Each structure stands twice: as structure tokens, then as C-alpha cells.
N, C-alpha and C positions, 0 to 999 in steps of 0.2 A: 651587168655581167661581172665586172670587176671594179672594186672601189678601194681606195685607201683614204682613211679619215684620221687626220692628226698623227700620222706615223712618224716615229723617231726610231732610228736604228744605226748601228755602226759596228766597230770592231774593237774588241778588248778595251772597253772604256772610252774609245774615241767615237763620239757621235758624228755621223755623216749626214743623216737625214734629220731634219728638224720640222716636226709638225706638218708633214707632207700630206697633201690631199690631191687625189686625181681619180678619174673614172674612165673606164673603157666600155663602150656599149657593143652589143652584138653586131658583127659585120662592119666594123669601122677600123681604120688604121689610125692609131694615135702615136705621135712621135714625141720623144723626149729630147729636147735640144738644150745644150749648155756646154760650157768649157770643160776641159779635163778637170776632174776633182769635184764636179758640181753634184755628184751623187746619182748619176744615171744608172751605172752598172749596179751600184748598191741597191737602187730601187728594184731592179729585176731580181737580184739575189734575195731581197726581203720578200718579194711576192712569191717567189718559187720555193721558199722555205729553207734556203741555205742559211739565211740570217733570220733571227727572231726579232721582231719589234720590241723596243724597250717601253714604248707607249703607243697608243693608237690601235686601230684595227684594220686588217685586210679582209675584205669580204669578196667572196667568189661565188657566183650563182646563188646569191642570197644567204650564204653560210660563212661564218667566220672561219678563217683558215688556222686559227690558233690551235696548236697541238698536232696538226696534221703533218705527216712526213712528206718529203718531196715526192716520193714514189706514189703516195696517196693522191697528191695534187695532180700528178701526171695522169693517173688512172681516171681522175675526174675531168680531165681535159684541159688542164692549165700546164702548158709545156714551154720550157725555156731552152733556147739555143744559145749557149754561151759563146763569147768571142773566140775562144780557142777551139770551138767546134766539137771537141771531145769525141772524135771518130775512133773507131777500132782500126788502126792502121794496117795490120796484117790481114784483115778480113776483106773480102771482095765488096764491091758496091752492093750486090744482091744480098750478101750476108749482113752488111750494115743496115740495110733497109729492113730485113727480117728482125734484127735486134730492136728496131724502133717499134715493132708490133709485138713485143714480148708479152704484153698483157692482153693481146687479142690475136686471133688467127690472122696471119698475113694473107689477106684475100687477094685474088687475082684483080679485083676491081681496084683495091688500094694501090697495088703495084702499078696498075695501068695508069692511075691518076698521077702517081709520082713520076713515072717515066714520061707521061704526057706533058707534065709541067717542065721537066728537064730532060729533053730527048737525048742529050749527050750521055746521061747516066744509063740509058738503055743500051747505047752503043758500047759502054764500058762496064757493063754489069759484072763481068768476070774479072775485072781488073781490081787490084787491091787499092784500098783507099789511100795508102801512103804514097802511091805512084801517081795520083791525080794531081792536076794543077791546083793552085789556090782557089781559083774560081769554081772548079769542079768540086773541090772539097766542101766549099760553102754550099753549093747546090745540094750535095749529098747530105750535109747536116740538116738543111731545111727539109728535104724530102724524107729523111729518117724521122724527123719530128712529126711530119704529117702522117706517117704510118700509124701513129698512136691515136689518131682521130681527135686532134685538139679542138677545143672551142675558143680558146685564147692561146695565141702563139706569140711568145716574147723573143725578139731577135736583138742580140747585142752586137752592134757594129758589123753587120753582115758584109759591108764593102771594104773592110780593112785589107789592105794589100792587093786589092783587085784593080785591074786596068779599067779605064772608063767604060769600055764596051761591055765587059763582064758585070760591072756595077749596074749598068742600065738593065741587063738581063735579069739580075737578081731582084732589082726593085720592081721590074715588070712582073716578075713572079709573085712578089708581095701583093701587088694589086690583084692578080688572079686569085690568090689565096683569099683575099678580102671578098672578092666577088663570089666565092663559094660559101660565104656566110661565116667565115672564121674571123674573129677579131684579132688584130695584130697590134702589139705594143712594141714600137720600134725605137731602138737607140742607134743613132747613126752619126758617125764622125763628121759627115758633111752636112751642115745645117740646111743649105740650099736644096740638096737632094731629099733630105728628110721632109722638109716642108712641102716640096713639090708632090710627094707621094701621099702625104698625110691628109686625112679628113679633118683631124684636129691635132693640136700640139700644145705642149707645155714647155715653157722655158724654165730650166732649173738653175738656181744660183745658191751655192752654199747649202745644198740639201733641201731647198724649199722651192715651191713653184711661184715665180714672180709674174708670169704672164700665162694666159690661156686663150686660145682662140682657134679659128679655122686655119688650116695650113696656108692657104693663099693669103688670108688676112694677116698672119704673122710675118709672112714673107714680104709683105708690103709695109709693115710697121717700121718706121724710120729707126726706132731704138734697136730693133732686132737686126735691121740691115747694117747698122753701123757696128754693132757689138759682135755679130756672129756671121755675117755674110760678106766680110772682107771689104767693106766700102770705106774703111778708115783704119788708122792705126790705133784706135781706142782699145783699151783693155775690155775683154768680154764681161761687161757688168751693166746691169740695168738698175736693179735695186728698188728700194722704196724710200719715200721721204719720211720725215719725222712723224707724220701722221699715219704712216703705214700705207700711203697711196703709191701707186706705181708712177 
């Protein structure tokens, strides 16, 4: 469904991603885990066309994304929900959802699915987005993305600023989205929560993947537990030895 092969990318001459490779299959949740600055958000921006790779290839649905605009990728089903949510604050919940379906007619079925996933949005459909709580805004951002009919949904830090109860609700929704056949690429600040919800995960360090495995497998890996799950005061680093082994 989605592949990165040998991708390097960055900002104004500063390379953030280094020879990154990963894959996301249909109907699975893949988490990206790593410290701040590891390249997780840059990965999503590169996939979504905001940044262009300086080397390597991004392949979606069997086709290279080189030269495609972000709007074309969205129309093809590759949708990115950024950390800042990018909602239209003065517009109502219902109007924001309609904006998510700008390339296709906002069907009653699509709206019903969005409201079914997040019932609180149905209750507040006439309320403006800027007056919603942080958790409700995150739900709206995800629901709006679903209105476009994604095949791959990329979520950047969906639990940022949310209370634990709302975080659980959002991650439960991510599972429900996966169960509908949508692939999810998840960047999440809380490594334990990310690994708990993920079918597979990658650990990123300095813009490259240093570990790959099942979510439960990595959650039980002693190196990951010490570096990312708060079991010691070690710096978040796993790295490779001189022979390139983990």
C-alpha cells in the first residue's frame, strides 16, 4: 500500500531523514516511535508531499508519488492529519466535515459514519470548531479526514494536550478506523500507547529506522523499554554497532 525506500529529506539543506525505509500494508496500524527530533513528523510531511525527498522513493498503491501535489495524493486516498489539526475555526462542525469531502459529495452515509465514530460531534454539529475542547477538535480533525475516503490515514501526535480519557477514546477510534480497512500510520508522543495500538512499529533515531517489529514485540524489547518507556534515565538511543547490527 505505502512504501518508503532509501528516503532522505529535510529542510533548507538540513537533512533529517537518512536512507529511511518503511512499509504500511492495507488495514494495519503502523506506529513511528522515537525521541523528539528523530524525524517522525518529517516522515509524514515527506509522504504527504509537503517535503520532497532528496533521494529515495515514496510509493503509494504501486505508484511513485514523485511530482504529485498534496491535493492529488489526498484525492488518491493518502490523507495527513497534522499535529496542529488545521481546522477551520469559525466554521461549524458540520461545515468542517463538508470541507473534508470537497473532492466528493458529502454523502449521508459518510456523515453517519463520522458521527457514529465520534458521537459528540453529532451533538455539536452546529457549534464552531474554535469553541470545541482540544479532544473534540482532534476528533473533528480525524473525522474530517475520513470524509475524503482515505485508504491510508496519517496521524501526527493525535493525543497531544489530551486528558488520558480522551486519549483512550481517540486511540480506540484509530482501531475502529483500522477495522474498516483503512491503513493508519501513527506518530504518537506516548510510546507505550503507540505500541499498544499498533500492529507493527518502527523505532526512529536520527532519521532512520533502527528497529522494526510487532507493537507487542517492541513493547517487550528491553532496549525499547529502557529508552522509550520510562524504565530508566537513559537517553532515548538504541543505535547500531560498528558492523551495523542493532
